C-alpha positions in Angstrom: 89.0 -38.3 79.8 91.8 -37.2 81.8 89.3 -35.2 84.4 91.0 -31.8 84.7 90.9 -29.5 81.9 94.7 -28.3 82.6 93.9 -24.9 82.8 93.3 -24.4 79.2 90.9 -21.9 77.8 90.1 -19.0 75.1 90.4 -21.8 72.2 90.8 -20.3 68.8 89.4 -23.1 67.3 87.1 -26.1 68.7 86.0 -29.3 66.5 84.4 -32.5 67.4 86.3 -36.3 66.2 84.1 -38.6 64.9 86.0 -42.1 65.1 84.4 -44.3 62.5 85.1 -48.0 61.9 84.7 -49.2 58.4 86.1 -51.9 56.6 85.2 -52.2 52.6 83.7 -56.0 52.0 86.0 -56.3 49.1 89.5 -54.8 48.5 88.9 -55.4 44.4 86.1 -55.7 41.9 87.5 -56.0 38.4 89.8 -53.5 37.4 89.1 -51.4 40.6 91.4 -51.9 43.7 91.1 -50.1 47.4 93.7 -49.5 49.8 94.6 -47.3 52.8 92.1 -45.1 54.0 89.3 -46.3 50.9 89.6 -49.7 52.4 89.3 -49.1 55.9 89.1 -46.5 58.4 89.1 -46.8 62.2 90.4 -45.1 65.7 93.6 -43.1 65.2 94.9 -45.1 68.9 97.8 -46.8 68.2 99.2 -45.2 65.5 97.9 -48.1 62.9 96.2 -46.0 59.7 99.6 -44.8 57.9 101.5 -48.4 58.2 98.6 -50.6 57.1 97.7 -48.1 54.3 101.6 -47.8 53.1 101.9 -51.7 53.7 98.6 -52.1 51.4 100.3 -49.9 48.7 103.6 -52.2 48.9 101.3 -55.6 48.7 99.6 -54.2 45.8 101.9 -52.1 44.3 104.6 -55.3 42.4 101.5 -57.0 41.9 100.2 -54.7 39.3 103.7 -54.1 38.1 104.1 -57.8 37.5 100.8 -57.9 35.6 101.8 -54.9 33.5 105.0 -56.4 32.5 103.2 -59.4 31.6 104.6 -62.1 33.9 102.3 -62.0 36.6 101.0 -65.5 37.2 97.1 -65.7 36.6 95.5 -65.5 40.1 98.6 -62.8 41.2 96.0 -59.6 41.6 93.5 -61.7 43.6 96.3 -62.4 46.3 96.4 -59.0 47.4 92.6 -58.9 48.8 93.3 -62.3 50.3 96.1 -61.2 51.8 95.1 -57.9 53.2 91.7 -57.9 54.0 92.2 -60.0 56.9 95.1 -57.3 58.2 92.6 -54.7 58.1 90.3 -56.5 60.1 93.1 -57.3 62.5 94.0 -53.7 62.8 90.4 -52.6 63.7 90.7 -55.3 66.3 93.0 -53.7 67.8 92.1 -50.0 67.6 88.8 -50.6 68.9 90.5 -52.0 72.1 92.8 -48.8 72.6 89.5 -47.1 71.9 87.8 -48.6 74.7 90.6 -48.8 77.1 90.6 -44.6 76.4 87.4 -43.7 76.8 86.4 -45.9 79.6 83.5 -45.1 81.5 85.2 -44.8 85.2 88.7 -44.0 86.5 88.4 -47.1 88.4 87.9 -48.9 85.0 90.9 -47.3 83.2 93.1 -48.0 86.4 92.2 -51.8 86.2 92.5 -52.3 82.4 96.0 -50.1 82.7 97.1 -52.5 85.0 96.2 -55.7 83.3 98.0 -54.2 80.5 100.9 -53.3 82.6 100.9 -57.1 83.8 100.5 -58.7 80.4 103.2 -56.8 78.7 105.9 -58.1 81.3 105.2 -61.7 79.6 107.8 -62.2 77.2 105.6 -63.6 74.2 102.8 -60.8 74.7 105.2 -58.2 74.8 106.7 -59.5 71.4 103.5 -60.2 69.9 102.1 -56.3 70.7 105.6 -55.0 69.4 104.9 -57.1 66.1 101.0 -56.0 65.6 101.6 -52.3 66.5 104.8 -52.2 64.2 103.8 -54.6 61.2 106.9 -56.3 61.3 104.9 -59.2 63.0 102.0 -59.2 60.0 102.7 -62.9 58.7 100.5 -64.2 55.6 98.7 -67.9 55.5 101.5 -70.2 53.9 99.8 -73.3 52.3 99.9 -76.7 54.1 103.5 -78.3 54.2 105.4 -75.2 53.3 108.5 -74.2 55.4 108.0 -72.3 58.4 109.5 -69.4 57.2 107.1 -69.1 54.5 104.4 -66.3 54.3 106.4 -63.9 57.2 108.4 -60.8 56.4 112.2 -61.4 56.1 113.7 -61.5 59.6 116.7 -59.3 60.2 118.7 -61.8 60.9 123.0 -62.2 60.1 123.5 -60.7 57.0 119.9 -60.1 55.7 120.9 -56.7 55.0 122.6 -58.0 51.8 119.0 -59.1 50.9 117.5 -55.8 52.0 119.8 -54.0 49.6 119.2 -56.3 46.9 115.6 -55.5 47.3 116.2 -52.0 46.3 116.0 -53.5 42.3 112.1 -53.8 43.2 112.6 -57.2 42.1 112.3 -60.9 43.7 115.6 -61.8 45.6 116.6 -65.6 45.5 119.0 -65.8 48.4 121.3 -69.1 49.5 123.2 -70.2 52.5 126.5 -69.8 51.7 129.1 -67.4 49.6 127.3 -68.5 46.4 124.7 -67.3 44.6 121.9 -69.6 42.5 121.7 -69.6 39.1 118.3 -68.1 37.8 118.9 -68.7 33.9 115.6 -66.8 32.1 114.3 -65.4 35.6 117.3 -62.8 35.4 115.0 -59.8 34.1 112.9 -60.3 37.9 115.3 -61.8 40.0 118.2 -60.8 41.8 120.3 -63.4 43.9 122.6 -63.2 46.9 124.3 -65.2 49.1 122.8 -65.4 52.8 125.4 -66.5 55.3 123.5 -67.0 58.5 123.4 -70.9 60.1 119.4 -70.1 61.2 118.4 -69.2 57.9 116.8 -71.6 55.2 118.9 -73.3 52.6 117.3 -71.1 49.8 114.6 -68.4 50.0 112.8 -66.1 47.8 111.7 -63.0 49.2 109.1 -61.4 47.4 109.3 -57.2 46.4 107.5 -56.6 49.7 109.7 -58.0 51.4 107.7 -61.4 52.5 109.4 -64.8 51.9 107.5 -66.4 49.1 109.5 -70.1 49.5 111.8 -71.1 51.5 113.6 -74.5 51.7 115.8 -76.5 53.9 117.6 -78.1 50.9 119.1 -76.7 48.0 116.9 -79.4 44.9 117.3 -77.0 42.0 114.0 -78.5 40.8 112.4 -77.2 43.7 114.1 -74.0 43.2 112.8 -73.5 39.6 109.1 -74.5 40.4 108.8 -71.9 43.3 110.1 -69.2 40.2 107.4 -70.3 37.8 104.8 -70.2 40.6 105.9 -67.1 41.9 107.5 -65.5 38.8 106.3 -66.5 35.8 107.4 -68.1 32.8 110.7 -67.4 31.6 111.5 -65.4 28.9 110.8 -66.7 25.8 114.6 -66.7 24.2 116.5 -67.8 27.3 116.5 -71.0 26.7 115.7 -72.7 29.8 
C-alpha cells in the first residue's frame, strides 16, 4: 500500500488479515438478538466497529429492561432491528469506501481520490455530515410522518442539555420542558425523570429515550399530547397512580 518497506526486517511474527464484509439478515428472531460483531463485520478502517456495536447494545438494553419490567409497548423489541439494521448497512458502505481508497491499485488513483476527498471536506455541510457519521452522533432514526423535526435524532448538546444528560444517568426516560419548571408525569414517575431545559431553540417539551435519542417532541405544551407520548413509549401508568 505504501510503496516502501520502511526498513523493517526480521519480523518476530507475521499474519494475514482477511477483511470480511457481512451483515445478518435479521437482528432478532424470537427470543434471540444479535448485536455488535455477531450482527455485522467489516473493514476496521474508519474505526466504526466498536462504536456501532456499543450503540447496538445501548439501543437494545433499555428495551429489554422495559420488557422484563412489564411496561414495554407490544412492539418495542421489534424497533431494535428496524432502527439498527439500516445503521449497520450504512457502516458497511462507509468502511467499503475507505477500503477501496486504501487499496487503490495505483499511486495516481490514490492521489486522485485524496485530492477529491480533500476538496469535499472543505465544504461545511459535507464535513459536518462525515463527522456525524464517523462519530455516530449524526445517526438518526426514522420519524413518523408529521412528527417534530427533533424526533429520532440524538439529543444535541445545546444550552443546558447537560441537565438532561445528568438525568439520563438513572437509565430512565427524561421528559424535559423548556423553562424553569418541570412537567407533571403522575403515574409514570417510576420510569420517567423530569427536568427543565432553558434554551430558546429547543422544543417546548421533549421526551428523551434512555439511549439519548428523542422519542417525541412538541413546540406546544398540550398536556394531552404529553400523556399520549408517555403512553406510547413508556407503557401504561402504574395501577395505583390514579391517572
